[in-house]
N, C-alpha and C positions, 0 to 999 in steps of 0.2 A: 961543618960544628962548631961551636965550642962551646958544650957543657955547664962548665965553667961560665960560662958569660949570660946564658940561661941558670943557673943560681943565680946569681950576679943579680941577674933581673927581676926577677921569682926573689928572693933579699927583700928587695930594695919596694918589690908593689905585695908584698906582705905587711909593713907594715899600712903603706897606706891603707890597705883594704882592713886590716885591721879595726882601725879610729874609720870608721865605716859606719854610717850611720843604719837602722835596720829596717826601713823606707830605703831606702839606699840601694842596698844590699836587694829585698825584697824587687825594689823596680826593674833590679839588674836580671834578677829570674824571672820576673815576665816580659820585659822586653826580648828575652833567648825562647821562652815554650812564643814569640807570637813569632820571630826567625824562624822556626826552624819550620814556617807552616806557609810563612811567607817564601823563603827562599828552597822550598820540596825538590823541585826540580833540580833547581846546582847539587842537593847534597843526594838527589836520589839516582845522576845520573854521577857520579863519585865511585857511589855504591855498585852502579852499573859494572862499571869496568871494573876492580877487583869480583867483583864477583864472576865473570867472566873470566880474564886469571885463571882465578881459583879454578874450577870447573875444566882450564888448560890443561891447568895444576895434578886434577884430578885428585883435589878434595875430598874428602869425606862426604855426608849430604851430612849429618851433623854438627861440622867446622861450617858446614854455607850453611845451614837455617840459623845460628848465629853470629857470624859476619852479615846476611840480606839487613837490610834493611824494602822499606816499605810505608805506601803514608797512614797502615792501621799504625804500624808502629813505629812511628815520629809526631802522634797525633797522644800516643799511647805516651811517648816522652814529657812532652809538653804536660801533660797532664799529669805527672810526674813532678816537676818546677814547676806549677803552678799550686800544688800539694807543697812544700818545701816552702813556699813562699810563706804559705798560712801558719805553719808549722810556729813555734813558738823561738823565738831565737831565741840560745843560750851563752852566746858569747852577752855576760856583766852580769850573765846572774851569779844571786848571791844565795848560798850557802854556808852550814854547818857554821852559826855565829856561837860568840861564846864572848862574855866576858871576866875575866884574869879579877882574884882574889885586891888588884893593888891601881884594880878602876882601865888595863891599859883595853880600850876591844875587839878582838877579834873577830872575821868571815875569812872565806875561802869566798875570791870570784872569778866563776869561766873567764877562761879567755880562750883565745887558737893558740892551735898547735903551732904556725907561722909557713912553713910552708914543705907539702909534701910531696914525694916524688911517688908516681903508681906507674906498675909495668904490668901491661895487659895483650892481652893475646889478641883473639877474630872474636869479639864479638866493640864495639862501634858506639852501641848506646851506652857502655860504658866509658865516653866519653861526655857524654852530656850528664850523664849521676855523677859523679866525680866533680864535676865542673864546679855542679850546684849545688851542691855540698859545699863543696870546701867555699865557693862563697858568699855563703849562709852563712858560716864560720868564721869570713876574715881573713880565710887559710887561700896562696897563695898555693899554685904546682903546679909541676913535671912534669907533664904526661909523656910518656914512651908505649906507644900504640903497637901488635906489631905487623911487620907485611906485607901479609895481605888482606890489613884494614887502613894503607896508604892513604889511598886513597882519598876512603870518607871521614878520615880522625880531619887530615887538614880539611875538609871541607866547614866539618865538623866544630872545627875549631879555629875557622876563621868566622866563623857568625856569631858561634862564643867570645868572640875578641870582640866583633863590633857591637855590640849589645851592652858588654862593659865600658863603652866605650860611649854606648850612645845616653847612658846615664850618670859620664862621669866617673866611673870608677877607672882604675887603671888597668888598662889591654893587658899588660908585661905579668896581670895576677894569675892567666893561666901560656902555660908558657909547651909547646910541645917541640920532642925529638923526633923532628925527621924523618931525618938517614939510618933506612936499621941495619946497618952496621950493627952488631953486638961489641967491639967495644965503645962505645960510646950509652951502654948500658950499663959497665963494669968503671964510666967512667964517674955513672950518677951515684952509684954503690959505692965510690968516693967521697962523697963533696957531701963531706960530713961540718963545714964553716960555715953551707948556707940553704944544705934541708936536716928539715929531723926524723920526717919517717918516713921510713918503703915501706910503700901496699904492695905486693905481689898477688898482683889476679890472671890468673895458668894452670899449668898440670904440676909437676912434683920434679920435675927438673927446673923449671926458674923457681920454685921455692927453697929447692941445692943452694939452685945457682947465688942469691941471694942473700940467703944465710953465711955461706960459707965467705962472699966475697964484702961483704959486705959492711963499712963500717960506719952504717947507720943502722939506729933500730929498726926492727924491719917485722910486720907484724903479717903471718901470712894464714892464709883459709882461703876458704873456693874451691874445695877439691871433695867430696863424698865415696864414698861407699855409704850410703843409705841403706839402713833395713826397717821393713816392722815383720813385728813378730803374731802370729795368732794367735791368741794364747786357743783354750780348750774349752774359753766361754764363752767363743768370743759370739758377737753375733756373724752370722759368714754370710747374711746374703749383706748387710752392706761392710762388712767386708770385701766387697767384691769390688763394690763400689768403689770403695778407695784410696785399693789399688789398684786398678785401671785409674784415679785420675796420680796416681803417684806416678806409674811407670810411665804413662801415654801421652800426658798434658803438655807433655814440652819433653823427651827423652832426653836431648842433649843439653841441660842447666845440670850444677855440680847438684844440686838438692832432691831431685829426679831420684828415683826410685829403683837400688843393683840386687835387694835380695830379699825376700820373701824365707822367714821361718815359720812355720807349726809346729805347731801342740802335737805329737803324737797321736790323743784322744781325738782330734778333729780331723785325721790327716788325709779322709774320705772330701775334705773341700780340695785339696788337688786339681785330681779332673776335671771339677769345677774350672777353675784358679783357669785353668791350664785352658779348655773349652772358651770362655767368656774373653782372654786377652789375645785367645791367636785371632780373631775379627780385626783385631790391632792394626796384624802385624806382629808381635809381640812373638819370640821365640827365646825358649828357655834351655840356664847347663841344669841340670839337677844331678844333686849328692845323689850319694849312696841309698843313703838314708830314706832319700823320696822314688826312688825307682822300681818296685813296688807296688807305691798305691799311682802309679803314675802306667801298668805296660795293662794293653788287653790283648788278649787269647796270646801273653808272653811275648811282644814288641808295645815298645814303644809308638805316644806319637810319633805322625813329621816335624814337629813342632818343636822337640824336644831331645835334647843331646845330657849323655854322664858330665859332666862337670870336668876340667883338667884339673890343675893340682891348680895354675896359679887364676880361676874363675874367681875364688870367695875371697878374693883383692884387687880385684879388676873393676875397680869406676867404667862404668862400658857407655858412655854420654848414648847411647842408643838405644833400639824395643831389641832386648839384652835382658834375661831375668832370673838370677840364680833363685831356683829351691831349697830350700835343706831340710828333715823331718829334726825336733826334738824334745825328747826326752820330760822335757821340764824350762818352768821361766828359768833357774839359774846355770839351765845350759844355751837356752837365750840367747840371757847377756853375757850368760858367758866369750857365746860366739861372738855377741856382735860389742863386745871392745876389743878381743883381738879383729877385730875386720876393719870394722868403723876408722873413718878418718876422724873420727867425731866433727861429722857435719848432724847429724839430723836425721836423729831414730823415735823406732817409735812404736805405741804394743795396742793394739785392739783385744779389748777386751768387758764382760761384763764386771768380771772379780775390783773391787775396791785395791782391798788388798796387793793384790799383781800391780795392783794401776802406780799405788805408788813405790813397792817395793820396786818396781821398773826404773820411773824415773829418780829412784834413789840411788840406785846403781848401775842404771848408764850414765857412761862417761863423755856425753855429745854435747856439744853450746847450746846443738835443739834438742829435747825427750819434747815428744808427743804422743796423751792418748786418741788413741780414740780420732786422730787427723796425718790426712796427709803430709809429705815429707813438704812434698810442694812448699806449706807456705811457712821452710825458713827464707826472709824474704824485705828487704828494706820496708819498699810497696805494703806489702800487705798488713807484717806490723804496724802499719801505721808511722813507719820515719821515713816516711815521703818515701823515697830511692835509695841507698847504699852507694858504699866507694867500697867497700868489699864482706866481705864473711869469717869475720875471727874465728878462726877453732883452732885458740891456746889461750892463755888465763890472763898477762897480764894486760891491763890497762880496759880492754874489752874479751869480746865474745861474742858472737853470731850475730848477724848485721851490725855494721857501723853505719847510721845515721849519725846526726848532728853532734848531740854530747859526746861520741863517741873522737868526732876531730876534737876536741877540747885540755886543752887539760887548763890547772887553774894555777894562783897565788896567792896567801898570803897575805890579808889587811892587816895595821894596825895602827889604831886613829888611839889617841893616846891626847892628852891634854898635857904637852910635853915632860911625859914620862920619861926618867932616865931607871938603866942597871941601877940598881942599888944589889 
């Protein structure tokens, strides 16, 4: 495995892919969507090998869920690719057009970033999401998935490269580091001559490693400690449904709910919430402020434990939910900003002033009013898919779709202008 050679191949392929027409790129996406279903048996067989190794290693249930591919998930991945094919191509888009006093015409024009390096863990669907968005935007990509997804990713990359070749585009636009040795990650992070952006998708340790060791700009995100604040004016019946969705619909992902904050004036909601979520298997970590409202005859329900010192700084990725009572919206905002990782947070309220204050003061990539945090997703936002969810402020924030994978150049059109 020579990562430098992968970078050289990716750079050459990026120049070719960057010149491809929208029709060519869309044809590649549609071919890939078809091949995911046609080659389903081979892909699922490879995924089964990874799942067997995961079970043997006693990987957690939430990580095994992230790793799992099945016919339904493959169909969803194919549908996302077809949606990306239908979206407008941002490459070549002209904007901010102006004419200078001397007659020189200026505009900005979107162009691909070039070569992306994407490092991720136990989610093989990321391989398809990233490849699809990269193809549509004319970017080459070097992928490095976790060792637990090796067989799945090798099968998926083979399908991607076949789809590219079938429509006359360079297969080398998608490269894969198939050796799990972490030294290759470090080599990729040093490849500033050939790679234009690093996107890590995984836990905080991966993000820190990339930021500390990369010579290439790094976009971080995809880690979330997500909150919902139940305001005193909230519709409590509707709030039960939103919280149930945010916590249980898919608890192993980064936009799943971790903490519910409840205004003291609505604290009677807490026993109802526990009873409503217990049948779904949810267990609770209750702050001292919430315990008096949950005790019955001096005892807590079996599903409730007092919260530990680190519990409100934990991304659970499982059916665990933190509970806390706050005295005001100001305390709710203070807690959210102190413990959130800037991913997705929301308020449930009928008070428009409180909604406006929460949106203005909570510093997260996605802020919701009366909606589940589970909507923070490229597909849900109409982007087709996402390469990552950025929690940074530079270049891109939130789900990174097509436009976030482009940059721009200035174009000046004159009549043989010279500077005076």
